[in-house]
Every structure is written in C-alpha cells, then in structure tokens.
N, C-alpha and C positions, 0 to 999 in steps of 0.2 A: 204735688204729692200726692193732698188729699182729693184731688180734682182726681187723678188716676184712679185712688182707689176706691171715690166713690161714682168714676164712669166703668169701672167694673165685676160693679156690685147690685148697682140698680137692676129691679127687678124686669124680668120681661112681660109684655103685655099680651090677653087680659088673661083667660084662662090660667089660671096658677096653680098649683099641685100646693100639697099642705109645706113640702120641700120648700119651694118655693115662696111659700109666708112666710116661712118661717127663715128664711134668708133674708126677705124683705124687711123683715121689723129686726132681722140685725145688722145694716144697713140703717136705717131708720134713727137705731141706735146710735152709730155711731154720727150720723149726722146733729143729732141730739147732741151726743156730748158737744162735738164740738162748736156748735150756738154758745154752749154754757158755758165753757169756756169762757175767759173774760183774755186770756192770752192770744189765742188763735185768730188773725181776720177773718172776717163770715164771708164776705166778697167772695174766695172760693167756691167757700162751701155753697151759696146761695145758686150762685153759678153752674156747680155741680147738679143742681138740684132742679133749675130749670131748665137745663140746655142737654141733660143727659138721651130723655126717651120723652116721648109725645104722653099730654097728662101725668106727669109724676109730680106737677106740684101740687094736684087737688088732690094726687093721695097723703101727700104728705100735709096738707092742711089741715087734710082729716087727722092724718096722726096728732100733727102738732097740735089740736082741739083735747084730743084725748088727754094728749101728755099734760097741758093746761090743768085739763081740771081733775086728772091722776092728782096734779100738784099742789092743785086748790085743797082736795079733800085733806093730804097728808100738813098742810099748814092746819088748817082747822083741826084736826086732831093733837098737832101739838098745842098750838094755844089753849086748847082745854085740857092739855095734860096739865101747865104749868100755871094757871091761872090762879088756885090758891096762894101758891109756891110766893107770885107777884104782890098779893096783898097782905098780907105776911113781913113781904121784905119793907111795905112801905110803912108800916105798923111800926116794926125799930125803927128804920129812920127817921121818924116825929118825936119816937121817941130820944135818942141822938140827939138832936139838936140843940137843945139846952144846953145843954154838956159840949158840945162845940163851940157856941158860944162863950163858955166861960173859958175856956182853951183859947181860941183867939184874942182875950185879953189880955192872956197870960204870955201867949207869943210877941203880940207888940211892945208889952212890956221887956219881957227879954230881951226884944228887939233893940230898943230904948239902946239898953243899959248896956249891950253889945257891941251898940254902933260910937257910945263913949270911950269905950273901952279902946276900939279897935282905929280910933282915930291916930295914932302914934305906931300902929303895927301899918296904915298903910303908907304914910310917909317913910319909914321904912322897907317898904315892898317898893312902894316907884324907885326907889332907890339898888335895889335887888334887880328892878326891871331893866334900868339902865346900864346898868353891868353886865347884864347879861347879854344887852344888844351889842355892846361891847364886844364881848366876847363873839358872839355869832358874826359882827363883822370882821374880828380877826380871824377866825379862823373860816371866813370866806375869804379874807384877804389872800391866807394861807394854801387855801384849796386853789384861787387861781395864779401864785406866784410858781405854787406847785406844776401847774398845768404851761402856764409860760417858758417855765425853766427845763423842759428838756426842749425847746425849741429854739430855745436860745443857748443852749447849747449843742443841738444840733447845729446850728445856722455855724457856732463857732467852729464845730469840726470841720463845717463845709469850707471853710476860712484857712484852715489849715491843709486841708486836701490839699486846696488850690493852690498854697503857695508849695505846697509839695508834690505838686504837679501829679498826684492820684489823682486823675479828669475821672475815671469811668467812678471810682468813689465816691467822687463829689455828684455825679449825676447818679449814684443810687440814693446818697443822703437827699438832695435837692428832691429826687422822686419821692422819699417819705416825708422830706415837710410838707411836700403838697399834697398829698395826701391820710397825711396819718395827723402830725404835726398843727400845722399852721390852721385845719378845719378846726378845729378845738378851743384856737381863740385867733379866731378871725374878726373878732369885733375891736380886738384893740390895732389902734395905728398904727404901732412898729408892725408886727405881723403881716400889716396890708402892704407895708415899705419892701418885707422881706420879700412877698408872691409877688411884688412889682417887680425889683429885682431880679430873681431867679431867671425870669429869661435872657435877661443881660448878659448875667452870668453864662449860660447856657451856649450864645451865641460869642463868644470869649473861647470857653472852653474849643468846639467847634473849629476855630480860627486856630485858636492853641494847635489842637489835634491834627490839624490840617497841615500847617508850617514843620510837625516833628514829623508825617511822611513825606513829606518835600524834603527834607535833610536826609529822612531814609532812605527815600529812591537816588539821590543822588549819592547818598554814603553804599549805597549796594553797584552802583558800578565802579567805582574802585575797587570794591574786594570781589566782583566778579572771575576778576582774574586769578583771587587766591583759591576761590571758591571752585572755579571749573579746575583749576590743575590739582589739586587734591583729590574732587573727582578722578580726574584720568589717570591721577597716580593710581589709587584704589581700582580701579577699572585692571591696569594696567598687571597690578601685584595678583589682583583676582587669574589675568589672564595665564599670569607664569607659574600661578599655583596649581590650576588646573594644568596645566603643559608639563608639569612636572609629578604631580599623581599621576595621571596618566604614563609617561613615562616608567614611575615608580612600577603602574601596577601590568607593565606588558615584560616588567622583567620578572616580577612576582615577590614584588619588595612593597608592599603600600601599608603607610603608617596614616590610621586614621585623626582626620581637626577635631583638636579640642573644642574647639568653639569658632563663631563667627562670628564680626561685627562691624556691618560697614561697609562690607566689602573686604575686609582682611580677616586670612583666617590663618590660627596659630597651629603650629604640630608639633610634635613632641623632637624631630627632628634637626630641628634648626636649619629648613630651609629658609634661602632666602629671598626675601617676597619684593624688596623695594627693585623694581628692573628697572624704575619711572626713573626714577634721580638715581641707585644704587649709594645711597645714603644711610648709612643702621643711626646715624642722629637726628632723622627726623623721624622717627619713631614713635614720639607721641605727635607728630602733625597729624601722622598715620590715621590713626584714630578720628581725627576731628569729620565733624558732617559739617554740614550748609547751618544748622542752627549753632554750632558751636562759633562761628567765624563769622555768625551773620544774625544782629540784634535785632528779631525781630517782634520786639515788643511795641515797637512806634506801630506797627501794620496791624496786630491785634489790639492795640489801644484806641486807636482812629476807629475802625470796625466794630468795636463795642460801643462805642461812644458814638456814632452814627446811627449803630442798630437800636439804640435805648432812644434817640433822638426822633427814630422814623424816618431818617433818610438814607437809608443805606445802601439806596437803588444810585444815588447823587455819589455818593465814597465807590462804589462798585465801578461803574460806568468811567469815575477820573480816573481812579488806579488802573482800568485796562488798557483805555485810553495812553497814561502818562509809560506804562509798561510796554505800549507794541510803538511809540514813540523811539524810549529808550533801544527796544530789541532792532530799530533801524539803525541806529547808531552803533550797537553793537556788529549790525550785519557789513559796515561799510572799514572794508581793508585798507590799510595803510599802504599808500604807491610802491611801496618801495618790499613788500614782502615779499616778493619770491626773492629775494638777495639773500636772503639765509633763510635755517629753520624756526629758530626763533621765533621770526614774522609769522610763521604758520600755528607755532606755537602757542603763542599769546591771543591768535587770532580764534583758536580755539577756544582755549580758557575761557575769551571773554561769553562764547557764545555757551559754552557747558556749563559757567557760573549762572549765566541768566536764567536757561531751563530748569537746573540746578532749583535754584530760589522758586522759579515758576510750579515747580512740579512741590516744594513743598508747603508755599502758599498755596494750593488745590487740596492737599490731603489734609492741613492741619486746620482753617476756617472755613470749611465748607460752605462755598456759596461765593466767595471772594472773586473766584476765576473757578473757572469748569471747566472737564475734559475738552468738551465743544471748541473753549477759548484758546488752550493751549495748543489742540490741535489745528490750531485756522493759525495757530503765532508758528508753530513746526513747520507746518507747509509753508506759510509766505517765508519764513528764514529757509527752510531745503532749499528750495528754488534759487535762493537770493546765492545761498553759500556754494552749490551745485556751480553756478556761472560765474563764482569769483575763482572757483578752483580751474575752474575748464580756462578761463582766461590765463592766472596770474601763472599756471603749470605749465601753459605753452610761452614763458617767455622763458623758463628754465633750460638751461642747456650741462647741467650738470646732475650724471646718475646717481651722486648718492645723493642728492641732495630732493630727489625726486624719490629714490626709497624712503628717504626720512618723511619725506611728506604722505606716504604710502602710510605709513607704521603712523602716524598721527592720525590719517584717519580710519587707521581700522580701528586705534585704541576711543576716539572721538567719536565713531557710530557705537564700539560695545556698549561706553559710559554712556551714553544717549538708549540705547535698546535696554541696560539692564534699569534704567527710568520710563519705561514701558512706550516711549516714542521710537515710530517706523524709521529704518535706515534702508531697506532696500534698494532705495535710490542711488543712494551715497554709495554702496556695493556694487550699482551696476555705475558709477563713475569711476570708480574703481579698474573697468579696462580700459574706460578711453586713457585713464593716466598711466595704466601699464603700457598702452599704444605710442603713449610720449614717452613712457621710461625707455621702452625697447626703441624710440628712436634716440635719446640720448646715448644709450649703450652704444648704438649704434654707430653716432658719430665717435664717439670715443675710441671706438674698438678699428676706426677708419685711420687715427693715428698710432693707433699702436699698431698695423698693421704697416703703417707708411715708414713706420720709424723699422719697423724686424728687414724690410724692404730695402731702405735706406743703410742701412748696416750689415748686410748680408754679402759677403765676396764670391756668392756665387762658385764654388766651387765644392767639391766632395768633405766631408767630415772626415777628417784624419782622427783617429783612436790608438794612440803610442800604447795602453794601457787594455786589461781587462777594465779595470774599474770603473773606466771610462766609456768603454763600451754597455756596462752595465747604466750605466747612469742614461744614455743615451735613449740606450731600450726602456728604460723605466717611462722617459717621457715622452717616448710615442713607438708605436708599436712598428717598431721595424725587424720584419723575417726575412733571412739570405740565406738560405741552407749551404750556397758555394761559402759566402764569408761565412758563414759559422761553420762551416768545415777546417776553415783555416786554424789552425793553432797560434801562428805567429804573430805579433805585432811588432812594429805601428801595423793595420788595418784603413782600409777608406773606404769609407758609406757613399752608394751612390749621391744620396740629396746633401741640400747644403745646409747653412746651422738654422736656415730660416725655417725650414720645414718643421720639426720638434717646435720652436719656439710660435709655428703658429696653431699648430694642435694643441697645445696646450693654453694660449688666450683664446681658443673657443671652447676648452672646459672654463676657461675662468671665466666666459661670456655664460655658459649655460650655468655656472653658477655664480654669477649675477643676476641670470634672469630668476633664477627658481627663487632668490632671496623674496624677491616680487610677489609671488606665489602663497608665500607663506602668511597664513591666519586668517588668507581669502575666505574660510569655509567651503572651498573646492574642495570635487571631488580629484582622484589619484589621476584617472582619465583625463579630466579635464587640465591639471596640472601638466600634466604628457603634453597633451596637445598645445598649452602655450609654449614648450620648451621646445617644441618640435616645429612651431612657429614660428618662433624666435631666430631658433640655430640657423634654420630655412632661409629668413630675411639676412642675418648677416652672412651667410654662405653666398648665394645668391645674389644677392645687391651688396652689399662692403666689401667682402673677399671677393668677386668677383668684380667690379669696379675698381679696387686697387691691383690687381690684376692685371685687367686690362691698362687703367693709365702706365704699370709698371710698362709690360711688353713694347708698352707705345712711347718711351721717353726715349731723347737719339741719344745719350750714352751706351745707353745698353746692345753691348753687341753679339754678333752670332754669338760666342761663347756662352755669355748670360742666356741668350734664349733657348740654347738647346738645356740651359738646366733645370729654365726655367719647367721645360717639357718633363725632364726628369721629377722634379718636385710634385708638378701638378699629377705624377702620374703617384708616388704615393702618397699623396694629401689623398687622391680618389682612391686607392686600397683601404688609409684607415677613418674613411667615414663609415664602414659596418662597425666599427672601434667605436664610435662614435654615439653612435643609434643603442649598441651595447649603454655607455656608461648611462645616458637617458635611462634609458631600459630598469639599470639598476637603481637607480635614481627612484622613478617612479614607482616602482613594480608594476609595470603596465607591461603584457607582455605583448613585444610585437607583435603578432598573430591575432592580432583587436582587430574587430571591421575598419573601427572610425580611424584607427590611429594613422598619424600622416607620417611617412616617410619621407627622411632627408632629400634635397634637392643637390646633394655635393656632388654627383655623379656631374651630374648637366654643367653644374656654372666649373670644374677642374676638365671638362671637357673643352668644354666651351672655352676657356683657359689656355686648354693646348694648341686647339683651334687656330686661337689668333695671335699666339707663339709662331704656329707651325708658319701662318702666312705673313706676319713678322718677317721671319726667315727669309720666306722667298722674296718679297721688297726688300730687305737690306741686302741679300747678297747683289740683287738686281743691281742697286743703286751703287756698290760696290764695283758693280762690272761696269756701271756709266763712266765713274770716277778713271776706270781703267780704261776704257773705249775715249776719254778727252784726252788723254794723254796721246794718244797717236798722232803721226804725223809721216804723213803719207805726202812723195815727192812726186807729183801724179800725172808729172810729165817726163817722167823716166824714162830714160829709151831703153834700159835693161833692169833684173832684178839686181840684190844683191846675191843674191846665193842665197842668204839668212834667213829666218824668219826675224820680224818686226819684235824689240826687244817691251813694248810695254806689253804686246801680245804674249810674249811667254813669264814677264811675272804675274800676271793676271793668270792664264796657266798652273802658275807655282805655288798661287794664292789657292786658288782652287782644289788643289790636291790638297795643301793643308788643313783647308777646312771644312773637306767632306772627310776630312779624320777625326774632326772631332765629332763626329756623328756617330761614330763608336763608342762613346760612351754612351748614350742613349740607354735606357733598360730592354735588355731582355732574358729577365729572371725566368720568363715563362712564353711557351708560344704566342700569345697575343700581343706581349710587348715585346716582340721580336720581330712579329710580323707590322707592328705598329713601327718603330722605329725604324726600319727596312724601306718600308711604304715614306715618309716622313724625307729619310734620305735618299732613295731615290728619286722624289716630287721635286725636292730641293735640288736636285745637279739636273736631273732634264728640266727644270723650270730656268736653271742659270745657263743650259744649252740651247735652250730656245730664242731666250734672251739676249746671247751671242752672237747666234746668230743672225738674229732678227737686228740689232743693233749696226750688224758688218752689213746687210742687207740696207740700212737704211740710210749710212756711210755711203755706199756706194753711186746709190741712188741721191744724194743730196743735190736738190735743184742748185745751192751756192754752189756747188761742185757742177763744173761746165767741161770738162775736160780730163782725159784720160786717156794714158798712152799704153799701148801692150806692153811695156815695161811693166809699170805700177799694178795694171792686172797679173803678169807672170808673180813682182813679190808679196800681191793679194791671196793671190793663190799660195803660197807657202807660207801662209798664216793661216790659212783654211785648212793647209795639210797638216798645221801643229794640231789646232781645233781636234778635227780629225782622231788624228792620235792620241790624242784626251782621252776621247769620246770611247776611241777601240780599248784602250788601258784599263777600263772598269776600275771606275773610280770608286764606285759605289757599288757593290755587288746586289746582284737581283736581276740584273738586264739581261734579256734573253737575247742573245746574237747582235747584228749590232743595232738595236732598236733606239739606243743610245748616238750613234752615229746618222740615222734618220733625221735629225735634230735639226742636221747640216746641208740636206740633203736641196732644198732649193739651191744654196750656195753652190754646192759643188756639180748641178749639174747645170748653173748659168756660166760658171768657170769654164769647165768643159768646152760648154758649146763653145767660146770665145781662143779660149786656149786653142781648137782644134780648128777650127772657123768652119764646121761640119754645120753649115746653112743649108745646103742641100738636102740633106737627112734631115733636119730638125722640120724646115718647109713639105718635105713632103711628107713627113711622119707625125703631122702636127692634129691634133684630134681621135689616133687611135689609142685604144688603151695598153699597148706592145709598145709605145713612143719609149727610143730612150730618152726625149730631153722633155719628161712627160712633167713634169714641173718650172719648167721655164714660163713664163706666162709671156704672151708674145710684149704687153706693154711694155715689163720689164725688159725687157731685151731689143725694145727699140729704144727706150729712155738711154742703156749703157751705148749703142750702137750709134744710136748718135752724139754723142760726146766723145767718141770713137772717132768717127769722121769729123767735127771740129778738128781735134789732133792731127789728125793727116794733113787734114788744109793744112793747118799753119807750118808746120815743119813740114812739108814736100811742096814749097813753091814752085821749087824746077822742077817738081819730080814730074810735070805734065808731060814735061818733053821723053820721060822715059816712056817705053811700050808696056810694061809690070804694071808700075805705080797707074799708067794710065787705066788699066783693066783692072787694079784692085778697087780704085777710086766708083768703074764702071760700079764693081761688082757691089758692092755696099751702099750707093745708090739704088739697085734694083731691088736688096732685101729688106732697105729701108721702104723701098713703094708697099712690097708685098707683106710686111708686118705693118705696116699701117693698116691694110687691106685687112689683115687677120682682128686687128685692135676695132677698125669699122665695123664690122661683123661682128663681133663679139658685145658692142655696144648695142647696135640693131637688132 
C-alpha cells in the first residue's frame, strides 16, 4: 500500500510549478515519516523512492540532507536549553550521596533482622505451597474427570441404544463421540480403545439393519396379499360410492360427503360402501392403509443407517434388486389359477399389494426408489400380467367365471390407476377377454338352445285361458289379428313352445353380454355396437348352427320340419323387437350412422331354406321307401285291372303329407306366397322324383325282360299318379303343370300300348311330334326287353304268320331306333 501511495505521489520531471513543489514536499514528508518510524519496514519505502521515477533518489537525498541539518539544529537548540538544569541536577546528586550510604547500612541491617525473623514464615510458606500444589492437582484431576465423564456417559448411552436396537440413534451417538467428545480426551488410552471400537460397532449395525431389512422383505411378501385386498376393497367402495352419487344426482337427490379418507367416503344417508365384501364388520379394516398393515420402520431405519454411514447407494441397489426378484415371484401365477375366481383374486391382491408398498416407499423415503424405477417395474409387470391373463383366460369355459375375472381386472386397474400407474393396456386386454367371454356365452347358449329344441314337441302352443295367452304374449311379441279377434278359448298359437323360449334366451344373452360392458369406461355407442355384434354372433353362428343340426337330425320328420319353418318365420319377425330391446338398453338411436344391424333375418331365412330342402329330401326318401316295396311280375300275360297296392299307399301318404302344409303361416301376403311356394315346390319335387323312380324301375339294367301285361299294369299305376297330380293336392298350380312331371312316362307307355312306331319314327325330331318326350335310347332299351320276352314265350309262335310278322316288325324298329341313337351320339 505504501508503495502504491508513493508511486501515486511522486512528482513529474522536471519543470515543476509551485503546486508541484508543494506536492513533492508533501510526498517526501510522507517518506521521511515512514523512515523515522521504527514500526514500518524500510524496504518498501526505499523501493518506491528508487523505482518510481528517474533521478527521484537524487532529489530525495537532497531533501534527506536538508532534513538531517534541520534535526541537528533542533538537537543543538534543545541541548543549549537544558544544559544549566543538567548541571544543577548533578550538584544535587552529590549532596544526596552521603545520605544514601547511611540508608544503605540501615537497609542491610533491617534485611538481616527480617531474614532471621522470616525463617519460620518461610517454612510455613513451603507447606502452604505444597498444599496449593495438591489442590491444583486435584482441581486438574476433577477437571479432566469432568471431561471424561461425558465420554463415558455417551459410550454407556451407545451401549444401551445398541441393546435396545435403536441403531440410528446409536450412529448419531457414535458421530458425537467421534467429533465432539473423544477429541477432548484423545490422549487417554481408554478413549483410543473406544475410537478403535467404533468402526466395528458400525459394521455390526450395518449387518443387523441389513438382517432386519431381509426380514422385512420376507414379511412384506406375506402381507402383500392383505395390503392388495384392502386397497382393492377401497377402490371398489370408491367406485360404488361414485355410482350411487351419480345415480342420486340423476334423480335430483344428492347428499354431500362428509369426508374422505383412504378411498372411503362417508355420508349421512348411510350408503352401503362395502361392495367388495358386503360385510359391515370389516369397517375397521376398511380404514387401514399400507402403513397400518405393514411396519416400514426396518426400511426407514436401514435407509437412515446406510445414509449416515455414507453407503446409501449400496443399500438402494440391494433393495431395488431384491424387489425386482420379488416382483418376478409375485407375477408367477399358480398352475390352477384359472379354475376359480379366488385364484385370480389372490393373484391380483399380491400384485396390488406389491405396488402399493412400492408407491408408499416412493413417497415416504425420497430416493430409495424413483418414479423411473417403479415405472420400469410396472411395465415389466404389465406385460407379464397381460400374458398370464391371456393364457389362463383361454382355459376358462365358464362365462360366470370370465365375468368375475373381468370385474376383478376392472377393480385391479382402477386401484392401480388411483396410485398413478398407467392401465390403458389392461382395458385393451378387456376387449380380448370380452371376446373370450362371448365365446363362452355362445358355448353355453349352444347347450341352452339344444335343450330347448330337444324338449320342444313341435306343435302349436295351446292356450286354455286369457291369462295363459297374456303370459305367452308377454314373453314373445306375437301379434295376429285373427287370433286376437277370437273371443273363445282354447286357442292355438301357430308357433311351438320353443319360440318364446328362444326369444327369452336371446334377451338373456344380451343381458349377460351387457354385464361385461359395465365399468369399461366406454360410450353408449360402443356398448351398443358390442351388444349388437355379440347378438349377431349368437344368431348367425350359435342359433343358426343349432337349427341346421336340428333340421339334419334323423328323428325330425316332415311335421316337425313344417313347424320349424313356422317357428323361424315368427323368430324372423321378432328380430326388430330385439333391436328395439337393445336400443332401449343403450339409448342409442338405430338411425345412427355406425349402428350395426342384426343379421337374424338372414339366419332364419337360411334355416327356413334348409328346412325346406330337408322337406324335399325326406319326401324323396319316403317315396324311395315305398318304391322299394314294389313287387311287379314283369312276365305277367295281362294286368290285374287295378293299380298296385304300394302305389296307392304312396299316393295316400302324399295326400296326407301335403295337408300338413296348410299349417304354414299365411297371416300376410308374403307368408301366404312363401307357404304356397314351399308346398308347390315340395309337391312338384315329389312328383318328379316319383316319375324318375318309376322310369328308372323300367330301365333297370338288372331287369332283362318285360311283358306287355307288365306294361299294362305299370300303365295303371302311372294313371293313378296322373289322377293324383290332376286332383290339385296343393293349390296354386296352373292347368296341368303338375301332370307334366309324368309326361315322359305317359308318352313312353302310350307308344308301347298303342304300338305306334310308325308315327314315332316318322315324326321324330319335329316340334309337333306326338312322342316328343320319348328318347330313342329309352325306347330302344325297353323294346329290347320286350323282344327278349317275345322270344321266350313264343318258342312255337314262329310257325304262326302273325307272330312272325310282329317279330320282324320289332327287329325293324330296333334297327331304326339304333340308327337314331347312333346318329344322336355322332
């Protein structure tokens, strides 16, 4: 600082003004003051003088010489001023010298006498000194003991804390001992022993606290189930309360909650909140939290201990590693978990308990676990949970169990969502479970429909009283103006008992499907779409399959098939009521753009077509059975004059069968045309099949010979068939349409009965040919069988001219027919 001041104050060279001279004088005055002072170092001042400006030391030396001359003049003046006083003082001292010698002698004498008198005092004084030394030593000892006593007390306190397992407090005591108390008395050996013993005690505390943590981790596995159960119960109570409040709000009645604690809300209106268990005796348990059910003190204690010991990171890594292992164990399901809902419940409880504990640790410990760590655990767990549920739910074939599983998944998701865990993937999984639920429902309803069909008597429903009629109408939307106009009972409803039962079961299926859609947080439109799609599956797959199998069963006869057609007609009409039923449930207008329509119409139409086809098949099979009873004597000389018995029985059967078709529904024009079409098609199919069977009987390759008498008998049977066709067994045929089914047979028989070969051969190939429907190959096959018969029966007829001419005619016709056949084939 002096150097800086000197440097700042040095004058500039050389032409100096008066002010500069004054400033220079002042600066040098400061330097002189510093040099004359004995307290300040001279080096800095001298360096400032010599180093500041060029030639500054010369001016300083000049000023210093002037300064010295001034001091010399002042000293000389002062000596001149005090010289007389000094002489006077010397004179006085010479006068006092004699008196001083006398005084010296007196003092010596007095000292001798005092020494003699003080010997005893000296001895006593030494004793006092010894006592004082002892007192000082005692005070020092007390002082040192007072320093040591707190150390010993703290060490004793440390021992007590260790014995009482207050390890965190013991570590704090150790820290105080090391940093405060032991340094005060570190020179003593017992303190050194204490200091050496403290690290060993710390290691023991670490081991003990780690052992406690392991016990805690083992214990938490046992308590996770209970923690999860409590958390899921509270989440269910919260959901139930919210639903009740929403319902009351919609009804205009709302009771404000008094308070909310741990997911449980209390009100004054006494709402039952325990929907998870339904037991009021568990009200005390409902208030419990994870902290109430689990003692987290080992975790806190161990965390604090490792933090104090500076080894927190080791503890955090160990804890997270162990919890990851436990998470993997928790996520492992039991092999038979899918068999009961309790298996799923225990699985979910353990998982919820695990993550509730982790959430509590996350918020209570500040760093032991992080949000990133819990998110990582949850993502790993979520993938495993979804895989487990997919696998085990696929084994389940009980819809009630699948529904309970869905409810558990919803509560599980809501519970973890309340704790901040993302659960969107679980709700996406519920759509897969919904498909599984629908599959189990469809399997269940297969059995329901089969039972209904097996127990049905396939006859119209008789109603004896108006109450019975109202009961049937309440179960099935039946409307028939003609039946309603009838005042008298009993009445008969056209459908059989299975129709209202099936309609009721379809509604039950819709209700069952709706149960799954509850609590899925989906819009009414989505729920409506799910209900319609599942109902479509029921109609188009399950019910359709059951109807198809029913129709194909051997014991289902024509009467039953006719009744099935009637039933499907009424079920088809009821489809619009099912759509209205779904609309009333979901409040979604059917005019909505994306609304799915029910496919029941096509289902029942397909079933009806299958039943109609089966009617045609069974009629033909019945005709074949009658045909098999035919026993013609193909070599008979002449006919019996009456139709065969088997054919009359067949015609009577057909008449009675077609009477059944009068029961087909005809309450509107569409149904009337449909019933007439079925009856007409069945009748035409039966006649064609009968005609074809009779033709095949004539042309059977195993039949080698046919006589004219057999042809005449066969002609009588065909006449009965034609009479049956002309009697209009089924109304609606125009003209002789039905008789045309036998036109091939009629023309063939007429050709042989009249023996009109010249006309046939002459007109063959012309559109106006009388025997247009007779194929040359057919005529040739039958004629050859008659030729063989003529040869056999008329061995001697060759001697008669007429017989010889007839035989030649047959041979000629055969040759011409063969040429026609060959011409057709070429």
